[in-house]
N, C-alpha and C positions, 0 to 999 in steps of 0.2 A: 685722315687724308690731308696731306699738306700740299695744296695746289695753289699757285699764284694766279689769281683772277683779277681782272680789272673791270671797269664799268662797261667796256665794249663786250667783254665775254658775257657779262650779266645780261646785256641787251640781246645778244645772240641767243642765249639760253631762253630768255623770256619769249622771243619770237618762235623758236623751235618748239617750245613747250605748248604754245597756243596752236601751232599748226605744223605737223611733222612733214607736210609736203611742200614746205618753202624750198625754193631753189636758190642757188648762189646768187643769181642775178637779182632776185627779189630782195634778199638780205643785203646785197651790195647797195641797191637803190635806197632801201630804208635807212641804212646806217651810214651811207656816204663813204663806203670803203670799196676797194677793188675786189673783184671776185676771187683773186688769188689770196688776198688777205683774209677774206671770209673762209675760204677753203682751208688755209693754214690754221686758223683759229679753231674751226670745227674739228679738224683732224687732231689738234692738240687736246681739245676737250674730250674727244673719244679715247685717245691714247692714255690720258691721265684718269680715265674712268669717271669723269664728271658726267659725261653723257654715256649711259650704260647701254641704251638701245634707242633706236628710232623706229617707232611703230605706230600703227593706227590706234586711235582711242575708240574702241567699239562701244556703242550704246548698248548696255545690257538689256534694256527694254526691247530693243529690236530683236533680241533673241529670246524674248519672253522670260528673261531672268529677273523677274520683278520682285521676288522675295529676297530681301537682304537681311541676313541674320548676324547677330553678334552673340558669340557663345563664350562664356567664361568656363575655363577648364581647370579643375584642381586635381593634382596628381600626388602620388606617393613620392616622398623625397628620398630617393636612393641614388647611389653613385651613377652618374651619367644620365639621369632621368630627363634632364632638360633637352639634351641633344636627341635622345632616342624618341621621346614622346613628340618633340617638336617636328622631327623629320617625318614621323608617322602621320601627324596632323596635316603636313603639307601635301601628302600623297593622296588625300581623300578627294574624290571628285566633287567639285563645287566649292572647294576651299580656295579663297583668293589671297588671304593674308593670314599669317600666324605671327603673334607677338608674344615673346617670353617676357613675363612681367615680374615685378617685385611687389609684394604685398599679400593680401588675402587670396588672390587669384594667381595661378601660375601661368596661364596662357589666355590670350584673347584670340579667338578665331573669327574671321570675317568671311562669310560665305554668301553665294548667290545660288538660288535654285528657282525652278519654275513653278513648283506646286508643293502642297503639304506632304504628299507621299515622298517626294525627294528630300524634303526637310527632315522627315522622320528617319529616312534611310541614312542621311548624313549624320544626324545625332547618334543613331545606332552605331555607325562606323567609328565615331569618336569614343563612345562609351566602351567599345570592344578593344580599344588600345590598351595593352598591358601597362598598368600603372595609373590609369585614369580612375580617379575616385568619384568625381562629381562633375556635373555640367549644369549650367544655367544659361538658357538661351532667351534672346529677345529678338523680335523681328521688327523691321522698320515699317511704319505706316506710310510715311511720305518722306521722300528725299528733298531736302530744302536746298542743298548745294551739292553739286557733283563736280567731278574733275579733280585731277591730282596736280594742279599747277602750283609748284613750289615757289617759283620766282615772284609771281603776282601776289602771293600771300605773305611775302616777306616785308617787314617794316624797313624803312630807310636805315635804321640802326643796324638791322640784321645784314643788309646788303653792305653797309659800310664796314662791318666787321669782316666780311668775306673778302672785300677788295683791299683791305689794309695789309 
């Protein structure tokens, strides 16, 4: 993606990432820009697909989704396997993220479920996918850091590379 961003865009993204219910007036006050300038920039960020959605960050524990699983999936290497198996993995209830990998493991699947029965059903659904040879799952005992805030986790060097 080739998008020209500046420090102000990064500051807008940082604030929106922390709280999706920020309004134009709050952003305007915080950044010292007019509401129309903020609106213009946010619209550009949306149109250029830098902002893909604005949504609520739901606490999974509030929905009793306290079992977080990481599942390694190894598959048969046949033509089109990555796309077919990857799409099948994303369609399983409870699956939040699917990553196609290079190395000893073909996919990493991150899932959330409420109990052991749901965990077993999810693993069964993965194993039933045509082409899946092996799975290995681990579940998290304690989450030490949550949230998907990209901007706050970027070093100054990373931000500088984006705005150059």
